[in-house]
ChimeraX commands (.cxc) that place a marker at each C-alpha (Angstrom):
marker #1 position 69.36,133.81,68.52 radius 0.5
marker #1 position 66.31,131.41,67.38 radius 0.5
marker #1 position 63.12,131.50,67.98 radius 0.5
marker #1 position 59.49,131.42,66.96 radius 0.5
marker #1 position 56.88,133.49,65.14 radius 0.5
marker #1 position 53.30,132.24,65.89 radius 0.5
marker #1 position 50.68,133.41,63.57 radius 0.5
marker #1 position 47.46,133.45,65.08 radius 0.5
marker #1 position 45.95,133.93,61.32 radius 0.5
marker #1 position 46.98,131.46,59.86 radius 0.5
marker #1 position 46.40,128.38,63.03 radius 0.5
marker #1 position 43.58,126.08,61.64 radius 0.5
marker #1 position 43.76,124.19,65.21 radius 0.5
marker #1 position 44.75,120.92,63.92 radius 0.5
marker #1 position 46.80,119.99,67.19 radius 0.5
marker #1 position 49.73,119.14,65.44 radius 0.5
marker #1 position 52.45,121.26,66.91 radius 0.5
marker #1 position 51.04,119.45,69.98 radius 0.5
marker #1 position 51.12,116.26,68.79 radius 0.5
marker #1 position 54.75,117.32,67.76 radius 0.5
marker #1 position 56.07,118.31,70.93 radius 0.5
marker #1 position 54.51,115.41,72.71 radius 0.5
marker #1 position 56.71,112.85,70.19 radius 0.5
marker #1 position 59.57,114.85,70.72 radius 0.5
marker #1 position 59.54,115.12,74.14 radius 0.5
marker #1 position 58.37,111.67,74.97 radius 0.5
marker #1 position 55.43,112.97,76.50 radius 0.5
marker #1 position 51.76,110.98,76.26 radius 0.5
marker #1 position 49.59,111.57,73.33 radius 0.5
marker #1 position 47.24,114.34,72.67 radius 0.5
marker #1 position 43.22,112.80,72.28 radius 0.5
marker #1 position 39.66,113.84,71.63 radius 0.5
marker #1 position 39.06,114.27,74.89 radius 0.5
marker #1 position 42.55,116.37,76.14 radius 0.5
marker #1 position 41.42,118.88,72.98 radius 0.5
marker #1 position 37.46,119.03,73.95 radius 0.5
marker #1 position 38.42,119.30,77.84 radius 0.5
marker #1 position 40.25,122.99,76.93 radius 0.5
marker #1 position 43.22,122.19,78.03 radius 0.5
marker #1 position 46.29,123.61,79.59 radius 0.5
marker #1 position 49.93,123.41,80.51 radius 0.5
marker #1 position 50.78,120.74,82.95 radius 0.5
marker #1 position 54.08,118.25,83.57 radius 0.5
marker #1 position 53.35,116.31,81.09 radius 0.5
marker #1 position 52.03,118.93,78.11 radius 0.5
marker #1 position 54.72,121.44,77.24 radius 0.5
marker #1 position 52.73,123.32,74.44 radius 0.5
marker #1 position 48.71,123.37,74.38 radius 0.5
marker #1 position 46.16,125.08,72.04 radius 0.5
marker #1 position 43.32,126.91,73.23 radius 0.5
marker #1 position 40.14,127.70,71.75 radius 0.5
marker #1 position 39.02,131.36,72.00 radius 0.5
marker #1 position 35.95,133.22,70.77 radius 0.5
marker #1 position 36.10,136.80,70.06 radius 0.5
marker #1 position 32.89,137.59,69.80 radius 0.5
marker #1 position 31.52,138.65,66.20 radius 0.5
marker #1 position 35.29,137.83,65.12 radius 0.5
marker #1 position 34.90,134.26,65.43 radius 0.5
marker #1 position 37.01,131.60,67.18 radius 0.5
marker #1 position 40.86,131.66,67.28 radius 0.5
marker #1 position 43.65,128.71,68.04 radius 0.5
marker #1 position 45.65,130.30,70.31 radius 0.5
marker #1 position 49.21,128.27,71.51 radius 0.5
marker #1 position 50.73,128.36,75.17 radius 0.5
marker #1 position 54.21,127.66,75.51 radius 0.5
marker #1 position 57.50,128.65,77.02 radius 0.5
marker #1 position 58.08,132.60,75.60 radius 0.5
marker #1 position 61.90,132.06,76.25 radius 0.5
marker #1 position 62.70,135.44,77.35 radius 0.5
marker #1 position 65.60,136.98,76.24 radius 0.5
marker #1 position 66.65,137.92,80.09 radius 0.5
marker #1 position 64.46,135.09,81.88 radius 0.5
marker #1 position 63.05,135.80,85.17 radius 0.5
marker #1 position 62.69,132.28,86.01 radius 0.5
marker #1 position 66.11,131.99,85.40 radius 0.5
marker #1 position 67.41,134.71,87.00 radius 0.5
marker #1 position 65.50,133.62,90.28 radius 0.5
marker #1 position 66.98,130.12,90.63 radius 0.5
marker #1 position 69.17,129.79,93.33 radius 0.5
marker #1 position 70.95,127.26,92.08 radius 0.5
marker #1 position 71.25,128.05,88.10 radius 0.5
marker #1 position 68.98,124.78,87.24 radius 0.5
marker #1 position 67.21,127.31,84.58 radius 0.5
marker #1 position 69.76,129.48,82.09 radius 0.5
marker #1 position 69.40,130.41,78.47 radius 0.5
marker #1 position 71.56,129.34,76.30 radius 0.5
marker #1 position 73.68,130.89,73.78 radius 0.5
marker #1 position 71.32,129.59,70.96 radius 0.5
marker #1 position 68.14,131.17,72.66 radius 0.5
marker #1 position 65.97,128.17,74.29 radius 0.5
marker #1 position 65.73,128.84,78.03 radius 0.5
marker #1 position 66.60,125.43,79.22 radius 0.5
marker #1 position 66.12,122.85,82.15 radius 0.5
marker #1 position 68.53,121.20,84.81 radius 0.5
marker #1 position 67.24,118.72,86.74 radius 0.5
marker #1 position 70.28,117.51,88.37 radius 0.5
marker #1 position 71.21,120.77,89.98 radius 0.5
marker #1 position 66.78,121.67,90.69 radius 0.5
marker #1 position 66.39,121.79,94.58 radius 0.5
marker #1 position 62.65,122.19,94.29 radius 0.5
marker #1 position 62.30,125.70,95.66 radius 0.5
marker #1 position 59.67,126.56,92.98 radius 0.5
marker #1 position 60.84,130.17,92.64 radius 0.5
marker #1 position 60.72,129.78,88.82 radius 0.5
marker #1 position 56.97,129.18,88.78 radius 0.5
marker #1 position 56.27,132.44,91.12 radius 0.5
marker #1 position 58.66,134.47,88.86 radius 0.5
marker #1 position 57.52,133.89,85.78 radius 0.5
marker #1 position 55.53,136.15,84.19 radius 0.5
marker #1 position 53.72,134.56,81.32 radius 0.5
marker #1 position 52.73,131.51,84.06 radius 0.5
marker #1 position 54.08,128.42,82.19 radius 0.5
marker #1 position 56.46,126.46,84.31 radius 0.5
marker #1 position 54.89,123.17,85.75 radius 0.5
marker #1 position 55.77,121.30,88.63 radius 0.5
marker #1 position 55.53,117.43,89.25 radius 0.5
marker #1 position 53.30,117.28,91.87 radius 0.5
marker #1 position 52.00,113.91,91.72 radius 0.5
marker #1 position 55.87,112.50,91.38 radius 0.5
marker #1 position 58.05,110.82,94.07 radius 0.5
marker #1 position 60.76,112.86,92.92 radius 0.5
marker #1 position 59.46,115.94,91.13 radius 0.5
marker #1 position 60.62,118.21,88.57 radius 0.5
marker #1 position 59.94,121.28,86.62 radius 0.5
marker #1 position 58.44,120.94,83.62 radius 0.5
marker #1 position 58.09,123.44,80.92 radius 0.5
marker #1 position 58.81,123.35,76.64 radius 0.5
marker #1 position 62.84,124.10,75.74 radius 0.5
marker #1 position 62.52,125.02,72.60 radius 0.5
marker #1 position 63.48,121.50,71.51 radius 0.5
marker #1 position 67.22,122.51,72.41 radius 0.5
marker #1 position 68.85,119.13,71.55 radius 0.5
marker #1 position 67.52,120.02,67.74 radius 0.5
marker #1 position 68.25,123.19,67.50 radius 0.5
marker #1 position 72.15,122.19,68.62 radius 0.5
marker #1 position 72.25,120.16,65.74 radius 0.5
marker #1 position 70.69,123.04,63.43 radius 0.5
marker #1 position 67.06,121.80,63.12 radius 0.5
marker #1 position 63.97,123.48,63.18 radius 0.5
marker #1 position 61.54,122.56,66.86 radius 0.5
marker #1 position 59.07,119.94,66.61 radius 0.5
marker #1 position 56.20,122.04,66.19 radius 0.5
marker #1 position 57.72,124.35,63.06 radius 0.5
marker #1 position 58.46,121.20,61.18 radius 0.5
marker #1 position 55.02,119.51,61.84 radius 0.5
marker #1 position 52.78,122.77,61.37 radius 0.5
marker #1 position 51.31,122.70,57.59 radius 0.5
marker #1 position 50.22,125.77,57.69 radius 0.5
marker #1 position 52.91,127.87,58.59 radius 0.5
marker #1 position 51.24,129.24,61.37 radius 0.5
marker #1 position 54.49,128.78,63.58 radius 0.5
marker #1 position 57.95,129.36,61.64 radius 0.5
marker #1 position 61.40,128.73,63.03 radius 0.5
marker #1 position 64.49,130.77,62.77 radius 0.5
marker #1 position 66.73,133.86,63.96 radius 0.5
marker #1 position 64.35,136.26,66.09 radius 0.5
marker #1 position 65.42,139.23,64.01 radius 0.5
marker #1 position 64.52,137.50,60.69 radius 0.5
marker #1 position 61.17,136.67,62.42 radius 0.5
marker #1 position 60.81,139.97,63.80 radius 0.5
marker #1 position 61.22,141.11,59.73 radius 0.5
marker #1 position 59.25,138.68,58.47 radius 0.5
marker #1 position 56.48,139.76,60.88 radius 0.5
marker #1 position 56.82,143.56,59.94 radius 0.5
marker #1 position 56.33,142.79,56.33 radius 0.5
marker #1 position 53.28,140.76,56.92 radius 0.5
marker #1 position 52.32,144.28,58.60 radius 0.5
marker #1 position 52.78,146.26,55.88 radius 0.5
marker #1 position 51.62,143.94,53.20 radius 0.5
marker #1 position 48.30,143.70,55.21 radius 0.5
marker #1 position 48.03,146.40,57.19 radius 0.5
marker #1 position 44.00,145.89,57.82 radius 0.5
marker #1 position 44.50,142.30,58.88 radius 0.5
marker #1 position 47.15,142.62,61.42 radius 0.5
marker #1 position 46.60,144.78,64.94 radius 0.5
marker #1 position 48.54,145.93,68.03 radius 0.5
marker #1 position 52.53,144.84,66.26 radius 0.5
marker #1 position 54.51,141.70,67.50 radius 0.5
marker #1 position 53.56,140.27,70.76 radius 0.5
marker #1 position 57.04,139.41,72.49 radius 0.5
marker #1 position 59.14,142.28,71.00 radius 0.5
marker #1 position 59.22,144.48,73.75 radius 0.5
marker #1 position 57.38,142.73,76.60 radius 0.5
marker #1 position 59.26,141.91,79.94 radius 0.5
marker #1 position 62.37,142.61,77.86 radius 0.5
marker #1 position 61.61,140.82,74.70 radius 0.5
marker #1 position 60.88,137.11,74.05 radius 0.5
marker #1 position 62.10,134.33,71.88 radius 0.5
marker #1 position 58.74,133.29,71.03 radius 0.5
marker #1 position 56.91,136.04,68.93 radius 0.5
marker #1 position 53.04,136.20,67.93 radius 0.5
marker #1 position 50.48,138.02,65.49 radius 0.5
marker #1 position 47.37,138.38,65.52 radius 0.5
marker #1 position 44.02,140.00,63.90 radius 0.5
marker #1 position 42.53,140.47,67.08 radius 0.5
marker #1 position 43.32,142.40,70.29 radius 0.5
marker #1 position 46.08,140.22,71.74 radius 0.5
marker #1 position 44.07,140.93,75.68 radius 0.5
marker #1 position 41.38,139.41,73.74 radius 0.5
marker #1 position 43.31,136.15,73.57 radius 0.5
marker #1 position 44.45,136.05,77.09 radius 0.5
marker #1 position 47.92,137.45,76.49 radius 0.5
marker #1 position 49.55,139.25,79.85 radius 0.5
marker #1 position 49.10,142.67,77.60 radius 0.5
marker #1 position 50.39,144.50,80.88 radius 0.5
marker #1 position 53.46,143.90,80.76 radius 0.5
marker #1 position 56.25,146.47,80.83 radius 0.5
marker #1 position 58.73,146.75,78.01 radius 0.5
marker #1 position 61.70,146.10,80.09 radius 0.5
marker #1 position 63.22,142.86,81.94 radius 0.5
marker #1 position 61.32,141.96,84.86 radius 0.5
marker #1 position 64.18,142.46,87.16 radius 0.5
marker #1 position 61.40,143.42,90.31 radius 0.5
marker #1 position 60.26,139.87,90.49 radius 0.5
marker #1 position 63.78,138.54,90.77 radius 0.5
marker #1 position 63.94,141.08,93.88 radius 0.5
marker #1 position 60.62,140.07,95.17 radius 0.5
marker #1 position 61.41,136.01,95.17 radius 0.5
marker #1 position 64.89,136.46,96.01 radius 0.5
marker #1 position 64.01,139.07,99.06 radius 0.5
marker #1 position 62.11,135.63,100.98 radius 0.5
marker #1 position 65.29,133.38,100.79 radius 0.5
marker #1 position 66.69,135.26,103.77 radius 0.5
marker #1 position 63.56,134.21,105.70 radius 0.5
marker #1 position 63.57,130.93,104.44 radius 0.5
marker #1 position 66.55,130.50,105.16 radius 0.5
marker #1 position 66.20,131.75,108.90 radius 0.5
marker #1 position 63.14,129.51,109.47 radius 0.5
marker #1 position 64.74,126.43,107.98 radius 0.5
marker #1 position 67.96,126.80,109.92 radius 0.5
marker #1 position 65.40,127.44,113.00 radius 0.5
marker #1 position 63.82,124.15,112.43 radius 0.5
marker #1 position 66.99,122.24,111.90 radius 0.5
marker #1 position 68.63,123.55,115.34 radius 0.5
marker #1 position 65.25,122.91,117.22 radius 0.5
marker #1 position 65.00,119.23,115.30 radius 0.5
marker #1 position 68.45,118.69,116.51 radius 0.5
marker #1 position 68.21,119.83,120.12 radius 0.5
marker #1 position 64.72,117.65,120.10 radius 0.5
marker #1 position 67.15,114.80,119.13 radius 0.5
marker #1 position 69.98,115.77,121.09 radius 0.5
marker #1 position 67.74,116.18,124.32 radius 0.5
marker #1 position 66.14,112.70,123.81 radius 0.5
marker #1 position 69.70,110.73,123.22 radius 0.5
marker #1 position 71.01,112.11,126.24 radius 0.5
marker #1 position 67.87,111.60,128.52 radius 0.5
marker #1 position 67.82,108.00,127.16 radius 0.5
marker #1 position 71.59,107.49,127.85 radius 0.5
marker #1 position 71.06,108.79,131.51 radius 0.5
marker #1 position 68.01,106.56,131.96 radius 0.5
marker #1 position 70.39,103.66,130.91 radius 0.5
marker #1 position 73.33,104.32,132.71 radius 0.5
marker #1 position 70.91,104.61,135.81 radius 0.5
marker #1 position 69.38,100.99,135.09 radius 0.5
marker #1 position 72.73,99.86,134.63 radius 0.5
marker #1 position 74.04,101.06,138.05 radius 0.5
marker #1 position 70.97,99.74,139.76 radius 0.5
marker #1 position 72.33,96.38,138.45 radius 0.5
marker #1 position 75.26,96.12,139.61 radius 0.5
marker #1 position 75.12,97.21,142.81 radius 0.5
marker #1 position 75.25,94.77,145.38 radius 0.5
marker #1 position 72.39,94.12,147.86 radius 0.5
marker #1 position 73.77,94.56,151.44 radius 0.5
marker #1 position 72.15,92.19,154.16 radius 0.5
marker #1 position 71.73,93.84,157.48 radius 0.5
marker #1 position 73.66,92.65,160.38 radius 0.5
marker #1 position 72.09,90.88,163.45 radius 0.5
marker #1 position 72.96,92.02,166.84 radius 0.5
marker #1 position 75.55,90.80,168.72 radius 0.5
marker #1 position 77.68,87.16,167.42 radius 0.5
marker #1 position 76.94,83.71,168.14 radius 0.5
marker #1 position 79.23,81.99,170.40 radius 0.5
marker link #1:1,2 radius 0.2
marker link #1:2,3 radius 0.2
marker link #1:3,4 radius 0.2
marker link #1:4,5 radius 0.2
marker link #1:5,6 radius 0.2
marker link #1:6,7 radius 0.2
marker link #1:7,8 radius 0.2
marker link #1:8,9 radius 0.2
marker link #1:9,10 radius 0.2
marker link #1:10,11 radius 0.2
marker link #1:11,12 radius 0.2
marker link #1:12,13 radius 0.2
marker link #1:13,14 radius 0.2
marker link #1:14,15 radius 0.2
marker link #1:15,16 radius 0.2
marker link #1:16,17 radius 0.2
marker link #1:17,18 radius 0.2
marker link #1:18,19 radius 0.2
marker link #1:19,20 radius 0.2
marker link #1:20,21 radius 0.2
marker link #1:21,22 radius 0.2
marker link #1:22,23 radius 0.2
marker link #1:23,24 radius 0.2
marker link #1:24,25 radius 0.2
marker link #1:25,26 radius 0.2
marker link #1:26,27 radius 0.2
marker link #1:27,28 radius 0.2
marker link #1:28,29 radius 0.2
marker link #1:29,30 radius 0.2
marker link #1:30,31 radius 0.2
marker link #1:31,32 radius 0.2
marker link #1:32,33 radius 0.2
marker link #1:33,34 radius 0.2
marker link #1:34,35 radius 0.2
marker link #1:35,36 radius 0.2
marker link #1:36,37 radius 0.2
marker link #1:37,38 radius 0.2
marker link #1:38,39 radius 0.2
marker link #1:39,40 radius 0.2
marker link #1:40,41 radius 0.2
marker link #1:41,42 radius 0.2
marker link #1:42,43 radius 0.2
marker link #1:43,44 radius 0.2
marker link #1:44,45 radius 0.2
marker link #1:45,46 radius 0.2
marker link #1:46,47 radius 0.2
marker link #1:47,48 radius 0.2
marker link #1:48,49 radius 0.2
marker link #1:49,50 radius 0.2
marker link #1:50,51 radius 0.2
marker link #1:51,52 radius 0.2
marker link #1:52,53 radius 0.2
marker link #1:53,54 radius 0.2
marker link #1:54,55 radius 0.2
marker link #1:55,56 radius 0.2
marker link #1:56,57 radius 0.2
marker link #1:57,58 radius 0.2
marker link #1:58,59 radius 0.2
marker link #1:59,60 radius 0.2
marker link #1:60,61 radius 0.2
marker link #1:61,62 radius 0.2
marker link #1:62,63 radius 0.2
marker link #1:63,64 radius 0.2
marker link #1:64,65 radius 0.2
marker link #1:65,66 radius 0.2
marker link #1:66,67 radius 0.2
marker link #1:67,68 radius 0.2
marker link #1:68,69 radius 0.2
marker link #1:69,70 radius 0.2
marker link #1:70,71 radius 0.2
marker link #1:71,72 radius 0.2
marker link #1:72,73 radius 0.2
marker link #1:73,74 radius 0.2
marker link #1:74,75 radius 0.2
marker link #1:75,76 radius 0.2
marker link #1:76,77 radius 0.2
marker link #1:77,78 radius 0.2
marker link #1:78,79 radius 0.2
marker link #1:79,80 radius 0.2
marker link #1:80,81 radius 0.2
marker link #1:81,82 radius 0.2
marker link #1:82,83 radius 0.2
marker link #1:83,84 radius 0.2
marker link #1:84,85 radius 0.2
marker link #1:85,86 radius 0.2
marker link #1:86,87 radius 0.2
marker link #1:87,88 radius 0.2
marker link #1:88,89 radius 0.2
marker link #1:89,90 radius 0.2
marker link #1:90,91 radius 0.2
marker link #1:91,92 radius 0.2
marker link #1:92,93 radius 0.2
marker link #1:93,94 radius 0.2
marker link #1:94,95 radius 0.2
marker link #1:95,96 radius 0.2
marker link #1:96,97 radius 0.2
marker link #1:97,98 radius 0.2
marker link #1:98,99 radius 0.2
marker link #1:99,100 radius 0.2
marker link #1:100,101 radius 0.2
marker link #1:101,102 radius 0.2
marker link #1:102,103 radius 0.2
marker link #1:103,104 radius 0.2
marker link #1:104,105 radius 0.2
marker link #1:105,106 radius 0.2
marker link #1:106,107 radius 0.2
marker link #1:107,108 radius 0.2
marker link #1:108,109 radius 0.2
marker link #1:109,110 radius 0.2
marker link #1:110,111 radius 0.2
marker link #1:111,112 radius 0.2
marker link #1:112,113 radius 0.2
marker link #1:113,114 radius 0.2
marker link #1:114,115 radius 0.2
marker link #1:115,116 radius 0.2
marker link #1:116,117 radius 0.2
marker link #1:117,118 radius 0.2
marker link #1:118,119 radius 0.2
marker link #1:119,120 radius 0.2
marker link #1:120,121 radius 0.2
marker link #1:121,122 radius 0.2
marker link #1:122,123 radius 0.2
marker link #1:123,124 radius 0.2
marker link #1:124,125 radius 0.2
marker link #1:125,126 radius 0.2
marker link #1:126,127 radius 0.2
marker link #1:127,128 radius 0.2
marker link #1:128,129 radius 0.2
marker link #1:129,130 radius 0.2
marker link #1:130,131 radius 0.2
marker link #1:131,132 radius 0.2
marker link #1:132,133 radius 0.2
marker link #1:133,134 radius 0.2
marker link #1:134,135 radius 0.2
marker link #1:135,136 radius 0.2
marker link #1:136,137 radius 0.2
marker link #1:137,138 radius 0.2
marker link #1:138,139 radius 0.2
marker link #1:139,140 radius 0.2
marker link #1:140,141 radius 0.2
marker link #1:141,142 radius 0.2
marker link #1:142,143 radius 0.2
marker link #1:143,144 radius 0.2
marker link #1:144,145 radius 0.2
marker link #1:145,146 radius 0.2
marker link #1:146,147 radius 0.2
marker link #1:147,148 radius 0.2
marker link #1:148,149 radius 0.2
marker link #1:149,150 radius 0.2
marker link #1:150,151 radius 0.2
marker link #1:151,152 radius 0.2
marker link #1:152,153 radius 0.2
marker link #1:153,154 radius 0.2
marker link #1:154,155 radius 0.2
marker link #1:155,156 radius 0.2
marker link #1:156,157 radius 0.2
marker link #1:157,158 radius 0.2
marker link #1:158,159 radius 0.2
marker link #1:159,160 radius 0.2
marker link #1:160,161 radius 0.2
marker link #1:161,162 radius 0.2
marker link #1:162,163 radius 0.2
marker link #1:163,164 radius 0.2
marker link #1:164,165 radius 0.2
marker link #1:165,166 radius 0.2
marker link #1:166,167 radius 0.2
marker link #1:167,168 radius 0.2
marker link #1:168,169 radius 0.2
marker link #1:169,170 radius 0.2
marker link #1:170,171 radius 0.2
marker link #1:171,172 radius 0.2
marker link #1:172,173 radius 0.2
marker link #1:173,174 radius 0.2
marker link #1:174,175 radius 0.2
marker link #1:175,176 radius 0.2
marker link #1:176,177 radius 0.2
marker link #1:177,178 radius 0.2
marker link #1:178,179 radius 0.2
marker link #1:179,180 radius 0.2
marker link #1:180,181 radius 0.2
marker link #1:181,182 radius 0.2
marker link #1:182,183 radius 0.2
marker link #1:183,184 radius 0.2
marker link #1:184,185 radius 0.2
marker link #1:185,186 radius 0.2
marker link #1:186,187 radius 0.2
marker link #1:187,188 radius 0.2
marker link #1:188,189 radius 0.2
marker link #1:189,190 radius 0.2
marker link #1:190,191 radius 0.2
marker link #1:191,192 radius 0.2
marker link #1:192,193 radius 0.2
marker link #1:193,194 radius 0.2
marker link #1:194,195 radius 0.2
marker link #1:195,196 radius 0.2
marker link #1:196,197 radius 0.2
marker link #1:197,198 radius 0.2
marker link #1:198,199 radius 0.2
marker link #1:199,200 radius 0.2
marker link #1:200,201 radius 0.2
marker link #1:201,202 radius 0.2
marker link #1:202,203 radius 0.2
marker link #1:203,204 radius 0.2
marker link #1:204,205 radius 0.2
marker link #1:205,206 radius 0.2
marker link #1:206,207 radius 0.2
marker link #1:207,208 radius 0.2
marker link #1:208,209 radius 0.2
marker link #1:209,210 radius 0.2
marker link #1:210,211 radius 0.2
marker link #1:211,212 radius 0.2
marker link #1:212,213 radius 0.2
marker link #1:213,214 radius 0.2
marker link #1:214,215 radius 0.2
marker link #1:215,216 radius 0.2
marker link #1:216,217 radius 0.2
marker link #1:217,218 radius 0.2
marker link #1:218,219 radius 0.2
marker link #1:219,220 radius 0.2
marker link #1:220,221 radius 0.2
marker link #1:221,222 radius 0.2
marker link #1:222,223 radius 0.2
marker link #1:223,224 radius 0.2
marker link #1:224,225 radius 0.2
marker link #1:225,226 radius 0.2
marker link #1:226,227 radius 0.2
marker link #1:227,228 radius 0.2
marker link #1:228,229 radius 0.2
marker link #1:229,230 radius 0.2
marker link #1:230,231 radius 0.2
marker link #1:231,232 radius 0.2
marker link #1:232,233 radius 0.2
marker link #1:233,234 radius 0.2
marker link #1:234,235 radius 0.2
marker link #1:235,236 radius 0.2
marker link #1:236,237 radius 0.2
marker link #1:237,238 radius 0.2
marker link #1:238,239 radius 0.2
marker link #1:239,240 radius 0.2
marker link #1:240,241 radius 0.2
marker link #1:241,242 radius 0.2
marker link #1:242,243 radius 0.2
marker link #1:243,244 radius 0.2
marker link #1:244,245 radius 0.2
marker link #1:245,246 radius 0.2
marker link #1:246,247 radius 0.2
marker link #1:247,248 radius 0.2
marker link #1:248,249 radius 0.2
marker link #1:249,250 radius 0.2
marker link #1:250,251 radius 0.2
marker link #1:251,252 radius 0.2
marker link #1:252,253 radius 0.2
marker link #1:253,254 radius 0.2
marker link #1:254,255 radius 0.2
marker link #1:255,256 radius 0.2
marker link #1:256,257 radius 0.2
marker link #1:257,258 radius 0.2
marker link #1:258,259 radius 0.2
marker link #1:259,260 radius 0.2
marker link #1:260,261 radius 0.2
marker link #1:261,262 radius 0.2
marker link #1:262,263 radius 0.2
marker link #1:263,264 radius 0.2
marker link #1:264,265 radius 0.2
marker link #1:265,266 radius 0.2
marker link #1:266,267 radius 0.2
marker link #1:267,268 radius 0.2
marker link #1:268,269 radius 0.2
marker link #1:269,270 radius 0.2
marker link #1:270,271 radius 0.2
marker link #1:271,272 radius 0.2
view
């Protein structure tokens, strides 16, 4: 299964990963204003580079993107199977199946999926780990573009071995192990850092098992949603039917009045 290893200590903030992602996915290019604004993920930005000041440790650049969970909660809550993990590793999205319920957005433990709120036919958008490229045996666009080797593409187990090798060789540099090895059941995107992950904004309170309770919490709302939606549809149908019936009765009454002949009163007695 493919994945990424992102080493925060090697990132120089060049933005080549984000530029390559935009080009590969036909998204708007990254400009200086986007960089200066302290960017966040959006419907047209699948990966961003955050600048984080870590006290006297200085500045770090941290990538934000879909973590491609081994057991993705977003896929497990989707009632129509619009999200699923491929055998190669990427968690992908099929727009033709999506019904716009946005349960995936609510369930994601990493707060990644975004929604096209301003589009007439909105979609859920996120990194798909360059699934078409991966299927062709190519690395992701971001890994291919990184000039410092801060983002590596490969088999997840081999990336974990590489991360452990670096930690053994530089025990005073890296801290807290590999983020994504166990969190939420494990992810396809892994991180190494020389500062605590919490200081970089990572959700360090995640359990080391898949978040099945997120699935249960979201899906438990389905019966209520279905009941409410069904009641609204039934009520709407009753109103429409009632209005049609009243209109039909009124039309019938008007037609009846027009077709009934007017009877003239008879004069008393007959003229001779």
